[in-house]
KEDREN-201443 format. One record per residue: residue in one letter; z, x, y of N, C-alpha, C, O in turn; residue number from 1. Coordinates in steps of 0.2 Angstrom, whole numbers. Each point is the difference from the previous one (the first is absolute). Last residue first. Layout:
BEGIN
   code     npz     npx     npy    capz    capx    capy     cpz     cpx     cpy     opz     opx     opy   pos
      a       Z       X       Y       Z       X       Y       Z       X       Y       Z       X       Y   NUM
...
***
This chain:
BEGIN
   code     npz     npx     npy    capz    capx    capy     cpz     cpx     cpy     opz     opx     opy   pos
      d     732     613     397       6       6      -4       2      -2      -6       5       4      -3   318
      q     -24     -15      11      -1       7       1       6       5      -2       0       6      -2   317
      e       1     -29       4      -4       1      -6       0       6       0       1       3      -6   316
      t       9     -11      25       5       0      -7      -6       0      -5       3      -1      -5   315
      e     -12       2      25       4       6      -1       4      -1      -5       3       5      -3   314
      l     -16     -25       7      -5       6      -3       5       7      -1       0       4      -5   313
      l       9     -26      13      -2       3      -6      -3       5      -2       0       3      -5   312
      d      16      -5      25      -5      -3      -1      -4       3      -9       0       6      -3   311
      e      25     -14      16      -3       7      -2      -7      -3      -3      -1      -5      -4   310
      g      15     -14       7       1       5       4      -5       5      -1      -6      -2       2   309
      t       9     -23      -7       3       7      -5       1       5       3       5       3      -2   308
      m     -15     -21      14       4      -2      -4       5       5      -4       7       0       0   307
      e     -30       4       9       6       0       6       7      -1      -1       5       3       2   306
      l     -23      -5     -20       2       8       3       4       0       6       3       5       1   305
      v     -10     -26      -9       4       1      -5       1       9       3       6       2       1   304
      r     -20     -13      13       5      -2       0       5       1      -5       6       0       1   303
      d     -28       7      -2       4       4       6       7      -4       2       4       3       4   302
      s     -17     -11     -21       0       7      -2       5       3       6       6       2      -1   301
      v     -16     -23       5       7      -3      -5       4      10      -2       6       1      -1   300
      r     -27      -4      14       5      -2       4       7       0      -4       5       2       2   299
      r     -26       3     -13       2       6       6       5      -2       3       4       4       2   298
      v     -13     -20     -18       2       5      -3       4       6       5       6       3      -1   297
      l     -20     -20      10       6      -2      -2       5       6      -3       6       2       2   296
      e     -29       3       4       5      -1       5       8      -4      -1       5       1       4   295
      d     -22      -1     -21       1       8       2       6       0       5       6       3      -1   294
      p     -16     -24      -6       4       3      -3       4       7       0       6       1      -2   293
      n     -13     -21      20      -5       5      -2       6       4      -4       5       2       2   292
      f     -12     -26      10       4       2      -3      -4       8      -4      -6       0      -2   291
      k      18     -13      22      -2       0      -7      -9       1       0      -5      -2       4   290
      a      23      14      16      -5      -7      -3      -2       2      -6      -2       6      -2   289
      l      26       1      13      -6       3      -4      -4      -7       0       2      -5      -2   288
      f      20      16      17      -3      -5      -3      -7       1      -2      -3       4       3   287
      k      32       4       1      -7       0       0      -5      -6      -3       1      -5      -3   286
      d      23       5       9      -2       8      -2      -7       2       2      -2       4       4   285
      a      16     -27       7      -3       2      -6      -2       8       1      -1       2       5   284
      g       9     -17      11       3       5      -1      -1       1      -8       4       2      -4   283
      v     -14     -18      23       6      -2      -6       3       6      -3       6      -2      -2   282
      k     -20       8      18       1      -6       3       6      -3      -5       6      -1       2   281
      s     -20      19      -8       4       2       3       4      -7       3       6       0      -1   280
      v     -24      -3     -11       3       4      -4       7       1       4       6      -2      -2   279
      m     -26      -8      12       6      -4      -1       5       4      -5       6      -2       0   278
      a     -24      12       7       5       0       6       5      -6      -4       6      -1       2   277
      e     -23       6     -15       4       5       1       5       1       5       5       3       0   276
      n     -20     -22      -4       4       1      -5       4       6       3       6      -1       1   275
      f     -24      -3      11       7      -5       3       3       3      -7       5       4       1   274
      v     -24       7      -3       4       3       4       7      -4       3       5       3       1   273
      g     -19     -10     -24      -2       3       6       6       2       5       6      -1      -2   272
      s     -10     -17     -23       0       8       4      -1       0       7      -3      -5       3   271
      l      12     -12     -25       0       1       8      -1       8       3       5       3       1   270
      s      -1      -7     -22      -7      -1      -1       0      -2       8      -5       2       3   269
      s      26      11     -12      -3      -7       1      -7       1       0      -3       5      -3   268
      h      29       7       1      -7      -1      -5      -4      -5       1       0      -5      -4   267
      l      23      18      13      -2      -5       2      -8       2      -2      -3       5       3   266
      l      27       6      -9      -8       2       1      -2      -7       1       2      -4      -4   265
      v      23      13       6      -3      -5       0      -7       3       1      -1       4       5   264
      y      27       5     -13      -6       1       2      -5      -5       0       0      -3      -5   263
      l      27       1       9      -3      -1      -6     -10       3       5      -2      -2       6   262
      d      27      -1       5      -5       7      -3      -5       0      -4      -3       6      -2   261
      k      16     -26       8      -4       4       7      -4       7      -1      -4       4       3   260
      l      19     -21     -17      -6       1      -3      -4       4       6      -5       2      -2   259
      a      28      -8       4       0       4      -9      -8       0      -1      -2       2      -5   258
      p       6     -13      28       6       7      -1      -2       4      -7      -2       6       0   257
      h     -15     -24      12       6      -1      -5       3       8      -1      -3       4      -4   256
      n     -17      -8      19       6      -4       3       6       1      -5       6      -1       2   255
      r     -28       7     -10       3       5       4       7      -4       5       5       4       3   254
      i     -17     -15     -18       2       5      -4       3       6       5       4       4      -1   253
      e     -14     -23      10       7      -2      -5       2       5      -2       6       1       1   252
      a     -27       2       7       5       0       6       7      -2      -4       6       3       2   251
      t     -25      -3     -15       1       8       2       6      -2       5       4       5       1   250
      f     -12     -24      -7       1       2      -5       5       7       1       5       1      -2   249
      t     -20     -11      16       6      -3       2       4       3      -7       6       0       2   248
      y     -28       7      -2       4       3       5       7      -3       2       4       4       3   247
      g     -18     -14     -22       1       9       0       5       3       6       5       4      -1   246
      d      -5     -32      -2      -4       7      -2       2       6       1       6       2       3   245
      m       3     -27     -12       1       5       4      -4       5      -1       0       3      -5   244
      e      -7     -25      -4       9       1      -1       1       5       9       1      -2       5   243
      p     -24       6     -18       5      -5       2       5       0      -1       4       4      -3   242
      m     -20      16      10       1      -3      -6       4      -6       3       1      -1       6   241
      e     -13      24       2      -2      -7       1       3      -4      -6      -4       0      -5   240
      i       8      25       6       1      -4       8      -1      -7      -1       5      -3       2   239
      d       1      21     -24      -5      -3       4       3      -3       8       6       1       2   238
      s       7      19     -15      -2      -7       1      -5      -1       4      -1       3       5   237
      i      18      15     -18      -8       0       0      -1      -7       1      -1      -4      -5   236
      v      23      21       4      -3      -6       0      -6       0       2      -2       4       4   235
      m      18      17     -16      -4      -5       5      -1      -6      -1       0      -3      -5   234
      v      13      16      -9      -3       5       2      -2      -3       8       2       4       5   233
      l      19     -15     -17      -6       0       2      -3       7       2       4       4       4   232
      e      18      -9      -9      -3      -3      -6      -8       0       0      -4       0      -5   231
      q      20       7      21       1       6      -6      -4      -3      -6      -1       3      -6   230
      c       2     -13      27      -3       5       2       1       5      -7      -2       6      -1   229
      p      11     -26       1      -7      -2      -2      -1       7       2      -3       2      -5   228
      e      26      -9      -3      -3       5       5      -7       0      -1      -2       4      -4   227
      k      21     -21      -8      -4       8      -1      -3       0       8       1      -5       5   226
      g      14     -14     -12       3       7       0      -3       5       0       3       6       0   225
      d     -10     -30      -2       5       3      -5       3       5       2       4       2      -5   224
      k     -14     -11      22       5      -4      -3       2       3      -6       6       0      -1   223
      v     -25       9       9       6       3       6       6      -5      -3       5       4      -1   222
      l     -25      -8      -9       2       7      -2       7       2       5       4       3      -2   221
      g     -16     -22       6       2      -3      -6       4       6      -3       5      -1      -2   220
      l     -18       2      22       6      -2       2       6      -3      -7       6      -1       0   219
      l     -29       8      -2       3       7       2       8      -4       3       5       4      -1   218
      y     -21     -19      -8       2       3      -5       4       7       4       3       4      -4   217
      d     -10     -21      18       4      -2      -4       3       5      -5       6       0      -2   216
      l     -24       5      14       7       2       5       4      -4      -3       6       2       2   215
      a     -27      -6     -14       3       9       1       5      -1       4       4       3      -3   214
      e     -13     -24       4       2       2      -7       2       8       0       6       1      -2   213
      r     -16      -8      22       8      -4      -1       3       2      -7       6       2       0   212
      g     -28       8       6       5       3       3       8      -4      -1       5       3       0   211
      d     -25      -7     -19       2       0       8       5       3       3       4       0      -4   210
      k     -10       2     -20      -6      -3       2       1      -2       8      -6      -1       3   209
      k      16      20     -20       1      -4       2      -5      -5       3      -6       3      -1   208
      v      14      19     -18      -7      -4       3       4      -7       4       4      -3      -3   207
      t       3      29      -7       3      -6       1      -4      -3       5      -1       3       5   206
      t      -4      22     -20       0      -6       7       4      -6      -4       1       0      -6   205
      r      -3      30      -2       1      -7       0      -1      -5       5       3       1       5   204
      i     -17      22      -9       7      -3       4       1      -6      -3      -5      -4       0   203
      g     -12      20      -7       5       1      -4       5      -2       4       5       3      -1   202
      m     -28      -1       8       5       4       2       7      -1      -4       4       3       3   201
      s     -22     -18      -9      -2       7       0       4       6       3      -1       5      -3   200
      e       9     -27       6       1       0      -6      -4       8      -4       2       4      -4   199
      m      -4     -14      27       6       4      -1       1       2      -7       3       5      -1   198
      v     -23     -16       7       2       8       3       5       1      -2       1       5      -3   197
      r      -4     -26      -3      -3       6      -5      -1       5       4      -1       5      -4   196
      q      11     -22      16       3       1      -6      -2       6      -4       3       5      -1   195
      v     -15     -14      19       7       6       3       4       1      -6       2       6      -1   194
      q     -20     -22      -3      -2       7       3       5       5       2      -1       5      -2   193
      k       8     -28      -3      -3       4      -7      -2       7       2       2       5      -2   192
      r       4     -19      18       4       1      -2       0       5      -5       3       6      -1   191
      a     -22     -17      11       3       6       5       7       2      -4       2       6       1   190
      i     -11     -23     -10      -5       4      -1       3       6       3       2       6      -2   189
      s       9     -25       5       2       2      -6      -6       5      -1       2       4      -5   188
      s       6     -11      28      -5      -1      -3       2       4      -8       2       5       1   187
      d      16      -7      17      -4      -6      -2      -4      -3      -5       0      -5      -3   186
      d      17      28       6      -6      -2       4      -1      -7      -3       1       0      -6   185
      v      15      23       4       0      -8       3      -6      -2       0      -3       3       5   184
      v      18      17     -18      -6      -1       3       0      -8       3       3      -5      -3   183
      l      14      28      -5      -1      -9       1      -6      -2       6      -1       2       6   182
      v       9      21     -24      -2      -1       6      -1     -10       1      -3      -4      -4   181
      h      22      23      -9      -6      -5      -1      -2      -1       6       4       0       5   180
      k      14      18     -18      -3      -4       5      -5      -3      -3      -3       1      -5   179
      e      13      17      -7       4      -7       0      -1      -5       5       4      -4       0   178
      v     -18      24      -3       0      -3      -5       6      -4      -1      -1      -3      -5   177
      v      -8      18      21       3      -7       1      -2      -4      -6      -2      -5       0   176
      r      -4      28       0       4       1       5       3      -7       2       5       0       3   175
      e     -21       3     -19       6       1      -2       4       2       4       5       3      -2   174
      s     -28      -9       7       4      -4      -2       9       1      -1       4      -3       2   173
      l     -21      20       4       2      -5       5       4      -5      -1       5      -1       3   172
      g     -17      19     -16       8       0       0       4      -6       6       6      -1       1   171
      e     -35      10       0       6      -1      -8       7       0       4       1       3       6   170
      q     -20     -13      12       4       7      -2       4      -1      -8       4      -4      -1   169
      m     -27      -7      12       6      -2      -3       4       7       0      -3       5      -3   168
      t     -21      -5       9       5      -4       5       6      -1      -1       4      -2       5   167
      g     -22      11     -18       4       4       4       4      -2       5       5       3       3   166
      a     -26     -16     -12       2       4      -4       5       6       3      -4       5       2   165
      s       2     -32       5      -6       7       0       5       5      -3       6       0       1   164
      i      -5     -28      -7       5       7       4      -4       6      -1      -2       1      -5   163
      e      -7     -29       2       1       7      -2       3       6       5      -1       0       6   162
      e      -6     -23      -3       7       1       0       2       6      -5       5       1      -2   161
      s     -28     -14      16       3       6      -4       7       0       0       3      -1       5   160
      v     -13     -23       4      -1       9       3       4       2      -7       3      -3      -4   159
      p     -18     -20       5       5       4      -4       1       7       6      -5       2       3   158
      a      -8     -26       1      -1       8       2       6       3      -1       4       2       4   157
      a      -4     -25     -14      -6       1       4      -4       8       1      -5       2      -2   156
      e      28      -6      -5      -5      -3      -6      -7       0       3      -5       3      -3   155
      a      23       3      16       0       4      -5      -4      -2      -5       0       4      -5   154
      l       1     -16      24      -4       5       2       0       5      -6      -5       4       0   153
      i      18     -25      -1      -8      -1      -1      -3       7       1      -5       2      -3   152
      k      29      -2       6      -1      -2      -7     -11       1      -1      -3       3      -4   151
      e      13      -2      25       2       6      -3      -3       1      -8      -3       4      -2   150
      v       5     -26      15      -5       5       2      -1       7      -3      -6       2       0   149
      d      20     -25      -3       1       6      -1      -7       4       0      -2       2      -6   148
      v       9     -26      20      -4       4      -6       2       6      -2       1       3       5   147
      i      11     -25       4      -3       6       3      -1       6      -5       3       3      -4   146
      e      -2     -32       9       0       6      -5      -2       6       4      -4       1       4   145
      v      15     -25       4      -4       5       2       2       5      -6       6       3      -1   144
      l      -1     -31       5       0       5      -3      -4       6       3      -6      -2       2   143
      k      15     -20      12      -5       2      -4       1       7      -3       3       4       4   142
      g       9     -12      14       1      -7      -6      -5       2      -5      -1      -3      -5   141
      d       3      15      26      -2      -6       1      -1      -4      -6      -4      -4      -1   140
      v       5      25      -8       1       0       8      -3      -7       1      -5      -2      -4   139
      e      17      20     -15      -1      -7       1      -3       2       6       2       5       3   138
      t      -4      12     -22       5      -1       6      -2      -8       0      -2      -3      -5   137
      v      -1      26     -13       1      -6      -1       3      -3       8       5       3       2   136
      a     -15      22     -17       4      -5       4      -3      -6       1      -6      -1       0   135
      t      -6      15     -11       6       6       1       5      -3       2       6       3      -1   134
      l     -28     -11     -14       5      -1       4       6       7       0       3       3      -5   133
      y     -22      -9     -11      -2       3       5       4      -1       7      -2       1       6   132
      h       7      -3     -35      -2      -3       7      -2       5       5       1       6      -2   131
      d       5      -3     -23      -6       0       2      -2      -2       8      -5       1       2   130
      k      28      -4     -15      -2       7       2      -5       2       2       0       5       3   129
      g      13     -29      -1      -4       4      -7      -1       8       6       0       1       6   128
      a      10     -22       2      -6       0       3      -3       6      -5      -6       2       1   127
      g      29     -11       1      -4      -3      -5      -7       0       2      -4      -5      -1   126
      k      21      12      15       1       4      -8      -5      -2      -4      -3       4      -3   125
      p      -1      -6      29       3      -2      -4       1       3      -7      -5       3      -2   124
      p      -1      12      24      -2      -6      -5       4      -3      -4       4       3      -3   123
      p       7       8      25      -3       2      -6      -4      -5      -3       3      -5       1   122
      h       3       3      24       3      -2      -6      -3       4      -6      -6       0       1   121
      i       9      -2      28      -5       0      -4       3       4      -8       4       5       0   120
      d       9     -12      20      -5      -5      -2      -5       0      -5      -4      -4      -3   119
      s      17      22      14       6      -4      -5      -4      -7      -1       2      -3      -5   118
      w     -14      19      20      -1       1      -7       5      -4      -5      -1      -1      -6   117
      n      -9     -10      29       5       5      -4       0       3      -7      -1      -3      -5   116
      m     -20      -6      24       6      -2      -7       6       5       1       0       5       3   115
      n     -23     -16      12       4       4       0       6      -1      -5       2      -6       0   114
      v     -31       0       1       8      -2      -1       4       7       1      -1       6      -2   113
      i     -27     -13       6       6       6      -2       5      -4       1       0      -3       5   112
      r     -22      -9     -13       2       3       6       5       5      -2       1       3      -6   111
      d     -21     -10      -8       2      -6       2       4       2       8      -2      -1       5   110
      v     -20       9     -20       5       1       1       5      -5       5      -3      -3       5   109
      g     -17       3     -26       3      -2       6       5       4       2       4       3      -5   108
      r     -15       2     -16      -3      -7       2       0      -2       8      -5      -2       3   107
      v       6      27     -14       6      -6       0      -7      -5       3      -5       2       2   106
      l       4      27      -9      -3      -7       1       4      -6      -2       3       1      -5   105
      f       2      26      11       0      -3      -5      -2      -8       3       2      -3       5   104
      g      -3      32       0       0      -7       0       0      -4      -4      -3       1      -5   103
      q      12      24      11      -4      -4      -4       1      -6       2       5      -3       3   102
      a       3      30       2      -2      -8       1      -4      -3      -4      -3       4      -4   101
      t      23      17       2      -6      -2       0      -3      -6       3       4      -5      -1   100
      r      19      16      -3      -5       5       4      -6      -2       0      -4       4       3    99
      n      20     -20     -14       0       7      -2      -5       4       3      -6       0      -3    98
      y       2     -22      13       5       2      -5      -1       8      -4      -5       3       1    97
      e      -5     -22      21       1       7      -4       5       0      -4       6      -2       2    96
      t     -25     -16       4       7       0       1      -1       9      -2      -4       3      -2    95
      i     -11     -27      10      -1       8       1       9       3      -2       4      -2       3    94
      i     -17     -23      -9       5       4       3       0       7      -2       1       2      -6    93
      v     -21     -23       8       4       7      -2       5       2       3       0       1       6    92
      f     -13     -27     -10       3       5       4       3       7      -4       3       0      -5    91
      c     -23     -22       2       6       3      -3       2       4       5      -4       2       5    90
      d     -18     -12      -8       6      -5       5       6       2      -2       4      -4       2    89
      e     -22      16     -13      -2       1       6       6      -5       7       1       0       6    88
      i      -1      -1     -33       3       5       5       0       1       7       5       2       4    87
      n      -8     -20     -24      -2      -1       7       2       7       5       1      -1       6    86
      e      12      -4     -27      -6      -2       1      -1       2       8       5       1       4    85
      l      14      13     -21      -1      -5       6      -7      -2       0      -3       5      -2    84
      p      14       1     -22      -4       3       4       1      -6       7       0      -6      -2    83
      r      17       1     -16      -7       1       0      -1       3       7       4       0       5    82
      r      18       8     -15      -3      -7       1      -8       1       0      -2       5      -2    81
      g      21      12       1      -1      -3      -8      -3      -7       2       2      -4      -3    80
      i       4      20      20       6      -2      -4      -1      -5      -5       4      -3      -3    79
      a     -23      16      13       7       4      -1       5      -3      -1       3       3      -4    78
      l     -21     -17      11       0       3      -6       4       5      -3       3      -1      -5    77
      n       0      -8      27       0      -6      -6       0       4      -6       5       1      -4    76
      m     -11      14      22       9      -3      -2       0      -5      -4       4       0      -5    75
      d     -25      17       9       1      -8       0       8      -1      -1       2       1      -6    74
      m     -14      22      16       3      -3      -5       3      -7       0       5      -2       4    73
      i     -20      23       9       2      -7       1       3      -2      -8      -4       1      -4    72
      s      -1      25      16       0      -5      -3       3      -6       0       5       0       3    71
      l     -16      17      15       5      -2      -2      -1      -5      -7      -4      -4       0    70
      t      -6      24      18      -2      -5      -4       5      -1      -4       3       4      -3    69
      g      -7       3      30       1       2      -6      -1      -4      -6      -3      -6       1    68
      g       0       3      23      -5       6      -1       4       2      -7      -3       5      -3    67
      r       9     -27      10       1       6       6      -1       7      -4       4       3      -1    66
      i      -9     -19     -15       4      -1       4       3       5       5       4       5      -2    65
      h     -21     -13     -20       1       4       4       3      -2       6      -3      -4       3    64
      a       5      -1     -30      -1      -3       7      -1       6       4       3       5      -1    63
      v      -2     -13     -27       2       4       5      -4      -2       8      -4      -4       1    62
      g      11      -9     -27      -5       5       5       3       3       4       6      -1       0    61
      r       6     -14     -16      -5      -3       3      -7       4       2      -6      -2       0    60
      v      29       7     -16      -4       2       6      -6      -4       0      -4       2      -4    59
      v      18      -4     -14       3      -4       6      -3       2       6       0      -4       5    58
      r      -6      13     -27      -3      -6       2       3      -4       5      -2      -5       2    57
      n      -4      32      -1       7      -5      -4      -2      -6       1      -3      -1       6    56
      r     -19      18      -5       7      -3       5       5      -4      -6      -2      -3      -5    55
      g     -22      12       1       7       4      -3       5      -2       3       6       3      -2    54
      p     -26      -4      17       0       1      -6       5       3      -2       3       5       2    53
      i      -6     -20      20       1       8      -2       0       0      -8       4      -4      -2    52
      a     -10     -14      23       0       0      -4       0       8      -3      -5       4       1    51
      n      10     -16      22      -6       4      -3       3       1      -7       6       0       1    50
      l      -1     -17      22       2       4      -6      -6       3      -3      -5      -2       1    49
      p      11     -13      25      -5       4      -6       1       4      -5      -1       6       1    48
      p      22     -17      12      -6       4       2      -6       0      -5       2      -1      -6    47
      c      20     -16      13      -3       4      -5      -6       3       1      -4      -4       2    46
      q      22      -2      17      -6      -3      -4      -2       5      -4      -1       6       2    45
      l      23       2       6      -5      -1       3      -5      -4      -6       0       2      -6    44
      v      25      12      14       0      -5      -4      -9      -3       5      -1      -1       6    43
      e      20      25      -9      -6      -5       3      -2      -5      -3       0       1      -6    42
      k      18      14       1      -2       2       5      -5      -3       4      -2       1       6    41
      v      23      -3     -24      -4      -4       2      -3       6       7       4       2       4    40
      k      18      -1     -14      -5       3      -6      -8       0       2      -4       4      -2    39
      f      24     -13      14       1       7       1      -6       3      -6      -2       6       0    38
      v       7     -31       0      -4       4       5      -1       6       1      -6       2       2    37
      n      12     -13     -25       2       2       6      -5       3       5      -4       5      -1    36
      i      -1     -25     -17       0       6       0       5       2       9       0      -3       5    35
      g      -6     -22     -23       3       4       6       0       9      -1       2       2      -6    34
      y     -11     -31      -2       1       7      -2       3       4       6      -1      -2       6    33
      l      -3     -25     -16       1       6       7       0       6      -3       2       0      -6    32
      q     -15     -23      -5       5       5       0       2       5       5      -5       4       2    31
      q     -13     -20      -7       6      -2       5       5       4       0       4       0       5    30
      g     -28       8     -17       3      -6       1       4      -1       6      -2       3       5    29
      s      -9      18     -13      -6      -7       0       3      -6       1      -3      -4       2    28
      l      16      22      12      -6       2      -6      -6      -5      -2      -4      -2       3    27
      r      22       9      20      -2      -5      -6      -5       3      -4      -4       4       2    26
      f      26       6      17     -10      -1       0       1      -5      -9       4      -1      -4    25
      l      13      12      26       0      -4      -5      -7       0      -1      -5       1       4    24
      l      21      19       4      -5      -4       2      -2      -4      -6       0       2      -6    23
      l      26       7      15      -6       0      -5      -7      -3       4       0      -3       5    22
      e      22      17       3      -3      -7       1      -5       1      -5      -3       5      -2    21
      l      31       4       4      -9       2      -1      -4      -6       3       3      -5       2    20
      r      25      17      -3      -4      -5       0      -7       1      -1      -2       6       1    19
      n      24       5      -1      -1      -4      -6      -5      -6       3       1      -6      -1    18
      q       5      24      17       2      -5      -1       1      -6      -6       3      -5       1    17
      g     -15      25       3       6       4       0       6      -7       1       7       0       0    16
      v     -32      -2       8       1       4      -5       7       2       1       1       3       5    15
      l     -13     -19      10       3      -1      -7       3       4      -4       5      -3      -2    14
      q     -16      11      22       3      -2      -1       5      -5      -4       6      -1       1    13
      t     -28       8       0       4       4      -2       7      -2       0       4       0      -5    12
      r     -28      -9      12       7      -3      -4       5       4      -3       3      -2      -5    11
      q     -26       6      17       5      -1       4       7      -2      -3       6      -1       3    10
      n     -28       4     -13       4       7       1       4      -1       5       3       5       3     9
      v     -14     -26      -8       2       4      -7       5       5       3       6       0      -1     8
      n     -18     -17      15       4       4       0       4       3      -5       6       2       1     7
      d     -27     -14      -3       1       4       7       6       4       2       0       6       2     6
      l     -10     -22     -21       4       7      -1       0       4       7       1       6       1     5
      v     -12     -29      -1       8       0      -6       3       8      -1       6       1      -1     4
      g     -28      -7      15       8       1       3       5       0      -5       5       2       1     3
      a     -27      -8      -8       0       7       4       8       4       4       2       5       1     2
      m      -9     -29     -12       2       4      -5       1       9       4       5       4      -1     1
***
């Protein structure tokens, strides 16, 4: 097990090629689950856990790891199943989502597989609204379910969606009343978070679930004789998505003459300096780590002011 993630930090050559690597794991049964290797910091045998009062029910306890304290969430509980038993025999997958580290308790870790995002598909439509899947795929003839970790975290450790007083500038939405923002994300939770921020700003949104669906939408605008750059304030896109990831989606935009001038903000829980470098490589305008509503408001506000020219404050003084 110690060698499973030895080369995780050396796998960056996959990015921009619409490829990913999944760490496969199991919970209470034989069903295989997957998580993007880029989200994984470490895998280890479950350490001793200390219970904490008032904790969320999915948090089995906290562990002291590498000089710090980390909450350990039972992945099986988090997706609506029974708690894992004999946790001393279980493993912990330590991940980094939305600027924070957390541990997920799993029964066992299988292996790492190299995949193409085109082989990763949205959950079946019959899965309902309350499922915890963000995508599914197949490995060696077996179904692999990719868990919507952002939904789990939103329920177990919700972040504030409040916008700080003074962050939004009055009169901003009037400047783009005929335009809208294209929001692209495979997580329903993440889509709703961005939508609520845009609604608070008075800006309309169009929502798509992955890069392929979003690209088809943009090409549809072109086919209908519309100019996407005139229709949209900007594109706010996740990076990890089935069918087509955000890096490939951005590259496709830059390679199309009618789309190449669209403003693209990559908005991802894949935080870190690495993603800042990838912004330049694929041609995105900015990168923003999820999820900080104030920072999102400022980025969108800056874009609106950039589009409309004169500074809003100067206009108000006149």
